[in-house]
N, C-alpha and C positions, 0 to 999 in steps of 0.2 A: 560128131555130126555125120560123119560118113555112114556109120551104121544106125544113125537114128531110127529111119524106118523099120529096120530089123528089129531093134528093140521094141518100138511101138506094136507092130504086127505080131511079135511073139507075146507081148502083154495081152492084146484082145484076142488071142488064140485062145486064152482061158476064158471059158463061157462066163464066168462070174464078172471079170474085169470087162469083157466087151459089152454086157448088160449094163453094168455101172457106167460105163462111157457113153452108151446110148441114151441111158435115162437121164443123166446129169450133166454130161460134158457139152460144152460150147463148141466142140470141134469142127462140125459142120459149117458154123456160121462165122467162126473166128479161128481158122487153123493156124495162123502164124503166132496169134496170141497164145494158144494152147503150147506151140512149140517154144515160144520165148519164156513161158511159164516154166517149163520143166528145165530149160537151159539156165534160167535166173536161179532156180533152186540149187542146182548142180554147182554152179558157180559159186554161189554165196557159200554153200557147205564146203567146198573144196578150198576155197581161196580167201573167203570173208573171215571177219573176227568169230570168236566164240559166241558172243553176244548176238550177232547177227544170225549165226546158224541156230540158235536156241530160239530166236524170235521168228524165224522162218518155220521152224520145226512146229511151233505152238499154232502158228497160222494154219499150217497144213493139216494138223490134226484136228484143229477146230472145223475146218472145211470138211473133212473126211468124216466128221460126225454127222454131217447132213447128208451124206451119200450112202443111203440105205434104201433096199428093195427086197424084193421076194428072194431070199436065199444068199444075199450078199450084203457086205457092209464095208465101207470105206476103211474102217479100223481093224478089220480082219487080219490078224498077223500072217495067216498064210498068203493072203493076197499081196499083203506089203512085201514079204518075202520075195514073192515071184516077181512083182515089178522092179524091185531093187535088183534082183538077179539078173533081169534082162539088160539093165543098163550097165552092170558089171561085166556081163557077157559080151556086150557090143564094144566096149573099150577093150577087153582082152582080145576079141575076135580082130579087130583092127590091128591092134599092137603085134599080135603073134603071126596072124595068118597073112595080113597084107603088108605091114612093115617089117615083118620077119624079126621081131624083137631087137632093134637097134641098138638098145642099151643093156641087152643081156636078159636074163629070166628074172622078170620082176613080177610074175603071176602072184607068187606067194605073198609077197609084201603088199601087193594092191589088194588081194582078197581081204587081208587083215585090215587095212586102212579102210576099205570101202564099206566094211561094216558099220562104220559110224554113221554112214547114211541111213541106215535102217534104225540105228539108235535115236537119231535126230527125229524120224517118223514116228516114233514110241513103238516101235517094234519091240517085244519082250526079248531081255537079253538071252542068248543062247538060240534064238530062233534061226538065226542065219547059219548056213553052213559054216563050220569051224574052220575050215583050211581049204586049200586048193583042190585036193583029192575028193574030199566032201562035195565041194562046189560042182566039180565036173560030173560027179555021179548025179547030184541034185538036178542038173540042168539035162543030162541024158534021160534020166527017168521023167521029167516032166515033158520034155519035147517028144518023148515016145509015147506018152499017155494022153496029150491034149487033143482035144476033138474040137474043131473050129465050128462054130454054130452058124446060122443064117445072119444073126445079129452081128457076129464077127466080121462076116463078110461084107455087110453094109458097112460098118466101120472102115474096113480096109478100103472100100471103093470111094469113100469120102475123104480118106487120106491121100490115096494115089491118083485120084480123078476128080480132085476139088473144084467145085465150079466156082468159088469165090477166088480161086488163084489162076483162072483161065489165062489171065494176061502174062503169067509166069510160065506158058506152056513148055519152052525148051528146058527151063529147070526142072519142072514136073516130070517130063519125059525121062530126063537123067535121073532123077530121084527114083522113079518108077522101076527103070531099067536096073540101078544099083540095087534097090531095095529087094526086088523080085530075085536076084541073083544071089544075094547074101542069105536069103532064108534057108533053113534046112529044107531039104526037099520034101520030106513028110509034111511039113506045114505049109510050103508053098502049092503043093498038090491040093491039100483040103482048101485053100483059098481059092483054088480055080485058076492059078496064074500060070499062063503058058511059058515054057522055057525049052531051051534045045541046047545041044553040045556046041553048036555054032556062037550062040549067044553067050554061052558060058566061056569060051575061048576068047571072045572079044571083050567081054567083061574083065578077064583077068590080065588080058594084055594092057587095058586102060589102068587098072589098078596097080599092076606091077611097075607101069612105066611112072605113074604118079608117085609110087613108093620111093622109086629110085631116086627122082629128083627130090622129093622131100628130104631123103636122107642126106643129099649133099648140102641142105640148109644147116648152118651151125645151130645148136641146142639153145644156145643164148638168144639167137635171133627168132627161133620157133617160139620161144616163150616170152618174147617181147610183148606181144599182144594181150597177155593176162591182166596187166593194170586196166587197159581199156575195155576188156570183157567186164572187170568187176565194176568198173565205173559204170557202164551201160546197164548192167543188171541193177545195180543200187538205183540208179535213176528211173528205170521201168518200175521198179517195185515201189519207190517214193510215188510216182505218177499213180500208179494202180490203187495205193492206200488213200491218196487224196481224193481219187474219184470214188472209192467205196464209201469214205467219210462223208463225202458230199451227198452221195445217193442215200445214204442212211439218214442224214439230217433232213433231206428232202421228204423222206418216206415219214420220219417222225412228225414232221411239220403237218 
């Protein structure tokens, strides 16, 4: 969650992803629903049953079939790989750069397991970077080649300055500050987000302080919230499915 903004803005730094989000996403009107939708997907795939993950994958692939436009498709393997890669990158960034690998070097194992997320999305086998070295090269090449478009900047403003969440302005400010600081410099500059050495020092003071206290918490206690997360995700998914079924029935009538 700490690097969720980094992942999202890296995603929409890709022109095709940005256009797809602008054309088909309800991010502007329902930002929290968009956030929880992604969180629920990752929670179910990581901690749910295999049947739940398969069901979630089928639903998302079906949704992606409707996401089409000039030059892009929701089922484009290249775009699926990129979106999944930003989520992997976010997790590794927090674990390695902020927490400083508290349980040792787990990057290779994480890359190997995270490829299952792409499998659930229907990404062709072998499309994901095969190992940690290939993943690092892929991320470096993508970040070095992306060109943020005007559409991407519009999505960025909708994320960081959401009018629907103005009542959460302290949290919005903190999210904006952290997200801006965690972005690669090249991408941050293309978005036109101001930054400075002073802000950078303050950000990393906060992150290092938080990481210090986080590492004092026993691992068993840190993981104690997983069953609650899984319960909440299942409940939200069931509620969305019920709402969708009711809307479909009303439309048919």
